[in-house]
TORPADO-838221 format. One record per residue (C-alpha): residue number from 1; x, z, y. Coordinates in Angstrom, 3 decimals, padded with zeros to 6 digits. Each point is the difference from the previous one (the first is absolute). Layout:
! residues N
(node NUM (X Z Y))
...
This chain:
! residues 514
(node 1 (007.846 -002.491 -027.529))
(node 2 (-000.902 -002.722 002.462))
(node 3 (002.938 -000.715 002.371))
(node 4 (-000.498 000.082 003.763))
(node 5 (000.709 -003.355 001.684))
(node 6 (000.654 000.519 003.689))
(node 7 (-001.100 -003.306 001.554))
(node 8 (-003.028 -000.448 -002.217))
(node 9 (-001.047 003.606 000.582))
(node 10 (000.394 -000.314 003.773))
(node 11 (-001.955 -003.244 000.020))
(node 12 (-002.799 001.508 -002.117))
(node 13 (-000.321 003.112 002.121))
(node 14 (000.500 -002.001 003.182))
(node 15 (-002.732 -002.495 -000.917))
(node 16 (-002.624 002.636 -000.716))
(node 17 (001.075 002.048 002.989))
(node 18 (-000.335 -003.118 002.158))
(node 19 (-003.542 -000.520 -001.296))
(node 20 (-000.773 003.655 000.706))
(node 21 (001.437 -000.150 003.514))
(node 22 (-001.837 -003.240 000.783))
(node 23 (-003.266 001.670 -000.943))
(node 24 (001.228 003.018 001.961))
(node 25 (000.376 -002.131 003.100))
(node 26 (-003.492 -001.408 -000.643))
(node 27 (-001.211 003.602 -000.232))
(node 28 (001.499 000.764 003.407))
(node 29 (-001.457 -003.219 001.450))
(node 30 (-003.469 001.147 -001.085))
(node 31 (000.533 003.571 001.201))
(node 32 (001.202 -001.152 003.406))
(node 33 (-002.841 -002.520 000.304))
(node 34 (-002.877 002.237 -001.127))
(node 35 (001.276 003.405 001.119))
(node 36 (002.752 -000.783 002.520))
(node 37 (002.546 002.258 001.706))
(node 38 (-001.701 003.120 001.295))
(node 39 (-001.265 003.420 -001.149))
(node 40 (-001.488 -001.104 -003.342))
(node 41 (003.096 -001.926 -001.065))
(node 42 (002.268 002.833 001.148))
(node 43 (-002.025 002.408 -002.154))
(node 44 (000.145 -002.291 -003.031))
(node 45 (003.754 -000.536 000.327))
(node 46 (000.692 003.738 000.300))
(node 47 (-002.259 000.779 -002.977))
(node 48 (001.384 -002.783 -002.214))
(node 49 (003.539 001.098 000.800))
(node 50 (-000.626 003.433 -001.546))
(node 51 (-000.160 -001.085 -003.677))
(node 52 (002.698 -002.601 000.658))
(node 53 (002.211 002.706 001.476))
(node 54 (-000.239 002.134 -003.150))
(node 55 (000.295 -003.159 -002.089))
(node 56 (003.662 -000.194 001.050))
(node 57 (000.534 003.332 -001.772))
(node 58 (-001.969 -000.623 -003.175))
(node 59 (-000.132 -003.766 -000.410))
(node 60 (002.688 -002.619 000.666))
(node 61 (001.989 002.506 002.046))
(node 62 (001.532 003.269 -001.164))
(node 63 (-001.554 000.304 -003.439))
(node 64 (000.895 -003.503 -001.145))
(node 65 (003.484 000.317 001.487))
(node 66 (000.512 002.806 -002.533))
(node 67 (-002.215 -001.252 -002.836))
(node 68 (001.193 -003.611 -000.338))
(node 69 (003.759 000.696 -000.503))
(node 70 (-000.658 002.735 -002.593))
(node 71 (-002.612 -002.072 -001.831))
(node 72 (002.261 -003.098 000.103))
(node 73 (002.913 001.901 -001.522))
(node 74 (-002.254 001.396 -002.730))
(node 75 (-001.183 -003.520 -000.790))
(node 76 (003.626 -001.180 -000.078))
(node 77 (000.978 002.741 -002.468))
(node 78 (-003.358 000.082 -001.886))
(node 79 (-000.469 003.698 000.822))
(node 80 (-003.737 000.884 -000.100))
(node 81 (-000.795 -001.880 003.193))
(node 82 (-003.764 -000.034 -000.647))
(node 83 (-000.195 003.780 -000.484))
(node 84 (001.884 000.509 003.247))
(node 85 (-002.336 -002.378 001.854))
(node 86 (-003.077 001.768 -001.397))
(node 87 (001.293 003.398 001.101))
(node 88 (000.868 -001.391 003.418))
(node 89 (-003.450 -001.573 000.415))
(node 90 (-001.881 003.157 -000.910))
(node 91 (002.090 002.207 002.243))
(node 92 (-000.451 -002.453 002.857))
(node 93 (-003.776 -000.148 -000.578))
(node 94 (-000.290 003.788 000.246))
(node 95 (001.945 000.116 003.272))
(node 96 (-002.067 -002.848 001.462))
(node 97 (-003.290 001.659 -000.975))
(node 98 (000.952 003.193 001.812))
(node 99 (001.359 -001.903 003.019))
(node 100 (-003.180 -002.051 000.361))
(node 101 (-002.207 003.100 -000.108))
(node 102 (002.078 001.801 002.614))
(node 103 (000.095 -003.058 002.274))
(node 104 (-003.779 -000.436 -000.079))
(node 105 (-000.507 003.626 001.020))
(node 106 (002.614 000.016 002.750))
(node 107 (-000.566 -003.541 001.296))
(node 108 (-000.513 001.139 003.647))
(node 109 (003.447 001.624 -000.021))
(node 110 (001.565 -003.124 -001.522))
(node 111 (-001.531 -002.183 002.704))
(node 112 (001.196 002.343 002.746))
(node 113 (003.532 -000.004 -001.449))
(node 114 (000.171 -003.787 -000.317))
(node 115 (-001.976 -001.176 003.047))
(node 116 (-000.121 002.844 002.487))
(node 117 (-000.852 -002.360 002.831))
(node 118 (-003.462 -000.511 -001.552))
(node 119 (-000.995 003.625 000.632))
(node 120 (-002.830 000.286 002.484))
(node 121 (-001.454 -003.488 -000.442))
(node 122 (-002.142 -001.845 -002.557))
(node 123 (002.995 -001.270 -001.939))
(node 124 (000.738 003.463 -001.399))
(node 125 (-003.308 000.501 -001.841))
(node 126 (-000.072 -003.627 -001.136))
(node 127 (003.481 000.351 -001.508))
(node 128 (-001.037 003.156 -001.880))
(node 129 (-003.003 -001.770 -001.516))
(node 130 (001.953 -003.123 -000.900))
(node 131 (002.864 002.068 -001.397))
(node 132 (-002.214 001.880 -002.452))
(node 133 (-001.220 -003.300 -001.428))
(node 134 (003.362 -001.781 -000.350))
(node 135 (002.283 002.901 -000.989))
(node 136 (-000.872 -000.033 -003.757))
(node 137 (001.685 -003.420 -000.063))
(node 138 (003.295 001.894 -000.279))
(node 139 (-000.948 001.324 -003.453))
(node 140 (-000.661 -003.406 -001.522))
(node 141 (002.754 -001.976 001.707))
(node 142 (002.687 002.563 -000.833))
(node 143 (-000.855 -000.073 -003.702))
(node 144 (-000.088 -003.807 000.232))
(node 145 (003.515 000.111 001.462))
(node 146 (001.262 001.973 -003.002))
(node 147 (-001.339 -002.620 -002.408))
(node 148 (001.462 -002.705 002.258))
(node 149 (003.384 001.736 -000.123))
(node 150 (-000.131 000.050 -003.802))
(node 151 (-000.811 -003.721 -000.059))
(node 152 (002.799 -000.805 002.457))
(node 153 (002.521 002.033 -001.991))
(node 154 (-000.865 -002.015 -003.102))
(node 155 (000.569 -003.287 001.866))
(node 156 (-003.686 -000.843 000.458))
(node 157 (-000.778 -000.480 003.675))
(node 158 (-003.085 -002.218 000.275))
(node 159 (-002.882 002.455 -000.531))
(node 160 (001.553 002.731 002.121))
(node 161 (000.678 -002.452 002.828))
(node 162 (-003.497 -001.503 -000.242))
(node 163 (-001.857 003.326 000.176))
(node 164 (000.278 000.453 003.808))
(node 165 (-001.734 -003.360 000.462))
(node 166 (-003.209 001.604 -001.258))
(node 167 (-000.240 002.459 002.898))
(node 168 (000.163 -002.711 002.628))
(node 169 (-002.353 -002.362 -001.845))
(node 170 (-002.613 002.705 -000.566))
(node 171 (000.236 001.252 003.586))
(node 172 (-000.422 -003.529 001.387))
(node 173 (-003.027 -000.598 -002.238))
(node 174 (-001.531 003.322 001.038))
(node 175 (000.353 -000.807 003.696))
(node 176 (-001.438 -003.490 -000.497))
(node 177 (-002.974 001.514 -001.823))
(node 178 (-000.582 002.552 002.762))
(node 179 (000.160 -002.662 002.697))
(node 180 (-002.410 -002.305 -001.847))
(node 181 (-002.636 002.682 -000.675))
(node 182 (000.477 001.597 003.430))
(node 183 (001.413 003.302 -001.270))
(node 184 (002.823 002.087 001.474))
(node 185 (003.255 -001.876 -000.634))
(node 186 (002.143 003.096 000.392))
(node 187 (-002.109 001.962 -002.498))
(node 188 (000.323 -002.801 -002.556))
(node 189 (003.734 -000.047 000.678))
(node 190 (000.639 003.691 -000.572))
(node 191 (-002.243 000.384 -003.071))
(node 192 (001.678 -002.963 -001.662))
(node 193 (003.456 001.619 000.163))
(node 194 (-000.429 002.619 -002.792))
(node 195 (-001.904 -002.536 -002.143))
(node 196 (002.978 -002.356 000.282))
(node 197 (002.287 002.829 -001.117))
(node 198 (-001.978 000.390 -003.236))
(node 199 (000.184 -003.755 -000.650))
(node 200 (003.771 -000.097 000.627))
(node 201 (000.579 002.907 -002.392))
(node 202 (-002.081 -001.696 -002.700))
(node 203 (001.973 -003.245 000.317))
(node 204 (003.470 001.509 -000.453))
(node 205 (-001.136 002.427 -002.702))
(node 206 (-001.327 -002.893 -002.085))
(node 207 (003.197 -001.987 000.662))
(node 208 (002.100 002.942 -001.160))
(node 209 (-001.978 000.229 -003.239))
(node 210 (000.440 -003.724 -000.602))
(node 211 (003.740 000.382 000.584))
(node 212 (000.105 002.460 -002.889))
(node 213 (000.658 003.073 002.159))
(node 214 (-002.241 002.874 -001.108))
(node 215 (-000.387 002.361 002.966))
(node 216 (-002.705 002.511 -000.864))
(node 217 (-001.969 002.700 001.901))
(node 218 (000.568 003.549 -001.264))
(node 219 (000.501 003.474 001.360))
(node 220 (003.086 000.088 002.280))
(node 221 (003.215 001.347 -001.561))
(node 222 (003.091 001.208 001.841))
(node 223 (002.624 -001.512 -002.307))
(node 224 (003.711 -000.243 000.706))
(node 225 (-000.407 -003.647 001.007))
(node 226 (-002.843 000.861 002.378))
(node 227 (002.156 002.718 001.583))
(node 228 (002.726 -002.609 000.432))
(node 229 (-002.569 -002.337 001.568))
(node 230 (-001.143 002.697 002.435))
(node 231 (003.599 000.848 000.903))
(node 232 (000.686 -003.633 000.867))
(node 233 (-003.392 -000.675 001.597))
(node 234 (-000.066 003.002 002.329))
(node 235 (002.809 -001.172 002.318))
(node 236 (-001.513 -003.484 -000.068))
(node 237 (-003.363 001.510 000.965))
(node 238 (001.659 001.831 002.861))
(node 239 (001.652 -003.259 001.070))
(node 240 (-003.348 -001.724 -000.216))
(node 241 (-001.445 002.831 002.053))
(node 242 (002.596 -000.616 002.671))
(node 243 (-000.876 -003.691 000.135))
(node 244 (-003.683 000.868 000.266))
(node 245 (000.805 002.347 002.863))
(node 246 (001.497 -003.054 001.720))
(node 247 (-003.306 -001.812 -000.398))
(node 248 (-001.967 003.014 001.144))
(node 249 (002.163 000.469 003.079))
(node 250 (-000.670 -003.624 000.893))
(node 251 (-003.731 000.404 -000.605))
(node 252 (-000.104 003.228 001.998))
(node 253 (001.651 -001.729 002.959))
(node 254 (-002.296 -003.020 -000.316))
(node 255 (-003.135 002.162 -000.322))
(node 256 (000.340 001.001 003.663))
(node 257 (-000.340 -003.646 001.098))
(node 258 (-003.294 -001.848 -000.307))
(node 259 (-000.077 -002.595 -002.834))
(node 260 (003.739 000.461 -000.686))
(node 261 (-000.519 001.276 -003.560))
(node 262 (-001.889 -003.196 -000.827))
(node 263 (002.586 -002.227 001.712))
(node 264 (002.874 001.534 -001.952))
(node 265 (-001.972 -000.192 -003.238))
(node 266 (-000.663 -003.730 000.463))
(node 267 (003.667 -000.639 000.845))
(node 268 (001.071 002.058 -002.996))
(node 269 (-002.113 -002.210 -002.280))
(node 270 (001.791 -003.132 001.231))
(node 271 (003.568 001.191 -000.492))
(node 272 (-001.006 001.576 -003.322))
(node 273 (-000.691 -003.519 -001.292))
(node 274 (003.673 -001.060 -000.320))
(node 275 (001.061 003.593 -000.706))
(node 276 (-002.331 000.216 -002.976))
(node 277 (000.679 -003.467 -001.338))
(node 278 (003.792 000.352 000.188))
(node 279 (001.170 003.580 000.451))
(node 280 (-002.432 001.830 -002.229))
(node 281 (000.221 -002.695 -002.680))
(node 282 (003.801 000.242 -000.072))
(node 283 (-000.090 003.801 -000.114))
(node 284 (-002.529 000.086 -002.843))
(node 285 (002.087 -002.327 -002.173))
(node 286 (003.410 001.393 000.969))
(node 287 (-000.628 003.700 -000.792))
(node 288 (-000.665 -000.259 -003.768))
(node 289 (002.676 -002.696 -000.326))
(node 290 (002.644 002.211 001.591))
(node 291 (-001.072 003.004 -002.068))
(node 292 (000.490 -001.977 -003.206))
(node 293 (003.357 -001.397 001.127))
(node 294 (001.245 003.472 000.891))
(node 295 (-001.061 001.259 -003.425))
(node 296 (001.961 -002.915 -001.534))
(node 297 (002.977 000.497 002.414))
(node 298 (-000.244 -003.631 001.141))
(node 299 (002.049 000.073 003.239))
(node 300 (000.197 -003.759 000.578))
(node 301 (-003.683 -000.452 -000.760))
(node 302 (-000.968 002.754 002.437))
(node 303 (002.018 -001.524 002.841))
(node 304 (-001.453 -003.437 -000.663))
(node 305 (-003.564 001.388 -000.130))
(node 306 (000.365 001.832 003.317))
(node 307 (001.754 -002.918 001.718))
(node 308 (-002.537 -002.589 -001.148))
(node 309 (-002.892 002.286 000.918))
(node 310 (001.374 000.439 003.531))
(node 311 (000.789 -003.703 000.284))
(node 312 (-003.520 -001.055 -001.032))
(node 313 (-001.610 002.670 002.192))
(node 314 (001.888 -000.847 003.182))
(node 315 (-000.218 -003.766 -000.482))
(node 316 (-003.783 000.385 000.093))
(node 317 (-000.275 002.883 002.444))
(node 318 (002.306 -000.958 002.874))
(node 319 (-001.885 -003.217 000.861))
(node 320 (-003.295 001.898 -000.242))
(node 321 (001.351 002.603 002.429))
(node 322 (001.148 -002.681 002.442))
(node 323 (-003.432 -001.639 -000.127))
(node 324 (-001.788 003.310 000.671))
(node 325 (002.250 000.604 003.014))
(node 326 (-000.163 -003.530 001.464))
(node 327 (-003.636 -001.050 -000.553))
(node 328 (-002.151 003.093 -000.658))
(node 329 (-002.767 -000.901 002.461))
(node 330 (-001.082 -003.304 -001.606))
(node 331 (-000.186 001.728 -003.395))
(node 332 (-002.026 002.940 001.324))
(node 333 (-002.254 -002.198 002.132))
(node 334 (-000.928 -002.325 -002.839))
(node 335 (-000.440 002.720 -002.609))
(node 336 (-001.643 002.817 001.924))
(node 337 (-001.451 -001.119 003.348))
(node 338 (-003.707 -000.391 -000.661))
(node 339 (-003.151 002.108 000.092))
(node 340 (000.796 003.479 001.275))
(node 341 (003.714 -000.747 000.493))
(node 342 (000.942 -001.260 003.472))
(node 343 (003.025 -001.820 001.441))
(node 344 (001.245 003.329 001.395))
(node 345 (-000.107 001.441 -003.525))
(node 346 (001.916 -003.026 -001.295))
(node 347 (002.726 000.471 002.609))
(node 348 (000.408 003.674 -000.922))
(node 349 (000.074 -000.710 -003.751))
(node 350 (002.535 -002.829 000.509))
(node 351 (002.326 002.322 001.904))
(node 352 (-000.076 002.490 -002.863))
(node 353 (000.577 -002.804 -002.529))
(node 354 (003.146 -001.105 001.846))
(node 355 (001.344 003.563 000.053))
(node 356 (-000.699 000.514 -003.695))
(node 357 (001.529 -003.413 -000.725))
(node 358 (003.333 001.211 001.355))
(node 359 (-000.044 002.700 -002.668))
(node 360 (-001.207 -002.144 -002.904))
(node 361 (003.483 -000.669 -001.509))
(node 362 (000.669 003.743 000.106))
(node 363 (-003.243 000.844 -001.796))
(node 364 (000.854 -002.559 -002.706))
(node 365 (003.610 001.153 -000.389))
(node 366 (-001.258 003.517 -000.623))
(node 367 (-001.817 -001.357 -003.066))
(node 368 (003.294 -001.472 -001.237))
(node 369 (002.227 003.012 000.690))
(node 370 (-002.267 002.873 -001.059))
(node 371 (-000.093 -001.040 -003.696))
(node 372 (003.777 000.528 -000.117))
(node 373 (-000.699 003.709 000.493))
(node 374 (-003.253 000.237 -001.941))
(node 375 (001.467 -001.734 -003.076))
(node 376 (002.542 002.846 -000.125))
(node 377 (-002.861 002.512 000.312))
(node 378 (001.463 000.936 003.383))
(node 379 (-002.943 000.622 002.324))
(node 380 (001.668 002.739 002.041))
(node 381 (002.336 -002.311 001.927))
(node 382 (-002.794 -002.307 001.256))
(node 383 (-001.893 003.154 000.994))
(node 384 (002.846 001.096 002.267))
(node 385 (000.145 -003.445 001.558))
(node 386 (-003.771 000.004 000.502))
(node 387 (000.275 003.266 001.949))
(node 388 (002.393 -001.647 002.446))
(node 389 (-002.220 -003.081 000.234))
(node 390 (-002.947 002.277 000.757))
(node 391 (001.935 001.581 002.848))
(node 392 (000.765 -003.440 001.461))
(node 393 (-003.642 -001.035 -000.303))
(node 394 (-001.427 003.165 001.537))
(node 395 (002.490 000.067 002.866))
(node 396 (-000.711 -003.610 000.964))
(node 397 (-003.770 000.027 -000.544))
(node 398 (-000.587 003.181 001.964))
(node 399 (002.782 -000.517 002.533))
(node 400 (-000.912 -003.590 000.896))
(node 401 (-003.792 000.428 000.032))
(node 402 (-000.225 001.257 003.617))
(node 403 (001.722 -003.154 001.275))
(node 404 (-000.759 -002.669 -002.615))
(node 405 (-003.405 001.206 -001.184))
(node 406 (-001.312 -000.851 -003.457))
(node 407 (002.809 -002.509 -000.715))
(node 408 (002.361 002.968 -000.388))
(node 409 (-001.463 000.472 -003.505))
(node 410 (001.001 -003.507 -001.107))
(node 411 (003.436 000.223 001.617))
(node 412 (000.663 003.319 -001.717))
(node 413 (-001.049 -001.369 -003.412))
(node 414 (002.388 -002.950 000.298))
(node 415 (002.927 002.113 001.234))
(node 416 (-000.509 002.575 -002.760))
(node 417 (-000.067 -002.819 -002.581))
(node 418 (003.410 -001.254 001.066))
(node 419 (001.398 003.535 000.105))
(node 420 (-001.186 000.541 -003.579))
(node 421 (001.643 -003.225 -001.194))
(node 422 (003.315 000.914 001.596))
(node 423 (-000.015 003.398 -001.736))
(node 424 (-000.992 -001.457 -003.378))
(node 425 (002.737 -002.622 000.242))
(node 426 (002.596 002.623 000.889))
(node 427 (-001.190 002.136 -002.903))
(node 428 (000.583 -002.759 -002.542))
(node 429 (003.720 -000.125 000.837))
(node 430 (000.682 002.796 -002.507))
(node 431 (-001.708 -001.832 -002.873))
(node 432 (002.802 -002.474 -000.617))
(node 433 (-000.027 -003.743 -000.532))
(node 434 (-003.370 -000.079 -001.747))
(node 435 (-001.759 001.006 003.252))
(node 436 (001.856 -002.433 002.281))
(node 437 (-001.156 -003.451 001.039))
(node 438 (002.216 -002.687 -001.493))
(node 439 (001.961 -002.772 001.755))
(node 440 (-002.794 -002.554 -000.433))
(node 441 (-002.413 002.234 001.919))
(node 442 (002.344 000.418 002.976))
(node 443 (000.813 -003.707 000.006))
(node 444 (-003.639 -000.982 000.188))
(node 445 (-001.658 002.608 002.174))
(node 446 (001.456 -001.273 003.279))
(node 447 (-001.199 -003.485 -000.936))
(node 448 (-003.504 001.377 -000.535))
(node 449 (000.087 001.561 003.474))
(node 450 (001.199 -003.279 001.552))
(node 451 (-002.712 -002.051 -001.732))
(node 452 (-002.646 002.490 001.139))
(node 453 (001.348 -000.242 003.559))
(node 454 (-000.478 -003.791 -000.020))
(node 455 (-003.516 000.512 -001.308))
(node 456 (-000.742 002.478 002.795))
(node 457 (001.179 -002.467 002.647))
(node 458 (-002.286 -002.684 -001.412))
(node 459 (-003.010 002.341 -000.060))
(node 460 (000.667 001.176 003.547))
(node 461 (000.255 -003.599 001.265))
(node 462 (-003.284 -000.985 -001.649))
(node 463 (-001.788 003.127 001.220))
(node 464 (001.240 -000.642 003.565))
(node 465 (-000.969 -003.692 -000.040))
(node 466 (-003.568 000.625 -001.254))
(node 467 (-001.043 003.434 001.316))
(node 468 (-003.777 -000.564 000.049))
(node 469 (-000.635 -001.737 -003.309))
(node 470 (-000.263 003.289 -001.916))
(node 471 (-003.137 000.887 001.993))
(node 472 (-001.888 -003.268 -000.541))
(node 473 (-002.941 000.228 -002.373))
(node 474 (000.396 -002.430 -002.876))
(node 475 (003.731 -000.506 000.663))
(node 476 (001.378 003.539 -000.156))
(node 477 (000.204 000.156 -003.805))
(node 478 (001.692 -003.387 -000.275))
(node 479 (002.376 000.994 002.807))
(node 480 (001.013 003.192 -001.795))
(node 481 (000.408 -001.855 -003.289))
(node 482 (002.228 -002.545 001.763))
(node 483 (002.071 002.795 001.554))
(node 484 (000.491 001.737 -003.356))
(node 485 (000.854 -003.296 -001.693))
(node 486 (002.527 -000.822 002.727))
(node 487 (001.719 003.355 -000.465))
(node 488 (000.150 -000.395 -003.770))
(node 489 (001.382 -003.545 000.151))
(node 490 (002.629 000.767 002.653))
(node 491 (001.180 003.115 -001.839))
(node 492 (000.114 -001.763 -003.392))
(node 493 (001.915 -002.995 001.338))
(node 494 (002.423 002.060 002.099))
(node 495 (000.552 002.528 -002.762))
(node 496 (000.713 -002.635 -002.608))
(node 497 (002.299 -001.927 002.390))
(node 498 (002.206 002.967 000.903))
(node 499 (000.009 001.558 -003.476))
(node 500 (-002.272 002.993 000.587))
(node 501 (-001.646 -000.834 -003.315))
(node 502 (-000.139 -002.870 -002.465))
(node 503 (-003.285 -001.205 -001.419))
(node 504 (001.812 -001.114 -003.148))
(node 505 (001.263 003.560 -000.538))
(node 506 (-003.512 001.388 000.357))
(node 507 (-001.295 -002.413 -002.620))
(node 508 (002.860 000.852 -002.356))
(node 509 (-000.522 003.731 000.503))
(node 510 (-003.698 -000.322 -000.727))
(node 511 (000.708 -001.957 -003.223))
(node 512 (002.407 002.753 -001.125))
(node 513 (-002.572 002.705 000.771))
(node 514 (-002.856 -001.779 -001.777))
C-alpha cells in the first residue's frame, strides 16, 4: 500500500487548492463586476449556499469524517476495503436522491428558513428559482467527495485536490460567454453549477479506477460495516448541522440588511483562500495518516504528524491573518472594486475581511485538531463542542445585531471559531502523548508570531505612506503585488533570522517525503 507522506501530501493538496481558490477569487471578481452587491447577488449567494450547506453533511464534512478512517484502516489491514466503499457509495447515492427530490419540492420553505429577511421582496422568488437549478449539485459533488476520500486514504491526493478547480474554471467561462453574447450572466452562472458537479464526479471516478480501486454501483446493502459507518457518521452529521446553523444564523441576520449577504460572501471568499490552501490541505492529509498510525499503534509517529501539521499550518496562516487584519482595503479595492461594485461596497467587504482574519488561525487549527477525534471514530465529542460553539455564535450574532448591524455575523463566526478550538484542544488532553504538540512546536510558534508581527508593521507603514496608490488605474495591480511581495520577504527574512523556520529543513523534509 502506498505510504502517506505528510509534507508532499500537504503541498500537493495545497497547490491544487491554491489554484482552485485563485480561480474562485476570479469568479468573485466577475460576479461582483457583472452582477454586483444587491438583490440579484444576495439571491444567488443564498441559493448557492443551500447545496453547499448540505455538502458539509454528505461530502467533505460528516460523511468523509466517518468514511475515511474506516476505509483507511481496511486498506491498512487488507480487509475488503473496495466492497465497503461500494456499499457506502450506493447507500449515500440513495439518500442524496431522496434529499434532492424533497428539496426541490419544498424549496420555498428552505429559502424562508435560511434567508427569512428576503420574504416580501424580489429576492425571495429569485432565490427559489436559483435554488431549484443549483441544488442537484449536491448529488454529484457528494459522490465525488466519496471517491476523493478513497483516493486520499490510499495516499493519492492530486486528482481529488484538482477536481474543485473545474467548478471555478467552468463558472468563469460560462460568465465570460454570457457577457460576450449579451446573455444573462447570473443565469449562465447558476446553470453551470450542476454541470460542473457532473464533470468533477467523472474526474475522480476515473482517477479511482486508474488507482486500482474498484468502487461499483449496485443496490444498497445494510452490512455490518455500513451500520458502523452510519453510527459514526450520524454524530458527525449532527455536528456538521450545528456548524451550518452557525452559517444560517449569520445569513439570517445579514438578510435584514441591504447588500450584507453579498458583502459577507465576498469577504468569506477572501479568507477561504488561505484556509483552503493550508487548513483544509492539512486536514485532508492528516486524517488518513493518523488513522493508519493508530491502527499500527505508532505513538511517536502520531505526535510528530500532529505537531508538524500544526507547525506548517500556523507558519503559513498567522502571517496571512495579520495581513487580512492590517491591509484588507487595498486587497478588496484592487480585486473587487469595478463595475457594479462601489467604494462603499469595498469598505464594507474589507471590514468583514479583517474580522474574519482574526479568526483564521482558529479555523485552521480546527482542521488540525478534529482529525485526532475522527481518526478514533469519535464524532460524538466534536458534536458536543459544536453545540457550545453554536450557542456562542447565535448569542453574539443575534445579541450584537441591534447595535453593530450586519458585522455581528462576522464577529460571531470568529468568536465561535476560537471557542471551538479551545474545546477541541481541551478534549485532546485525555488522548495522551500522541495527541500533544511536541517541544519543537512550542519552541517555534512564538517565533512565528513575532515574525508575523514584524511583517504586519511593515505592511501598515507602507499602507499609511501610500494610501491612494491602490485606487490609481494602471498602478493598483502593481501596488498590490508590491505590498504582497513586501510582506512575504519581511516574513521570510524575519522568520529565518529568529528561528521560526529553516529553509534548509523544508528542503530536507521535502526530499524525505519524495
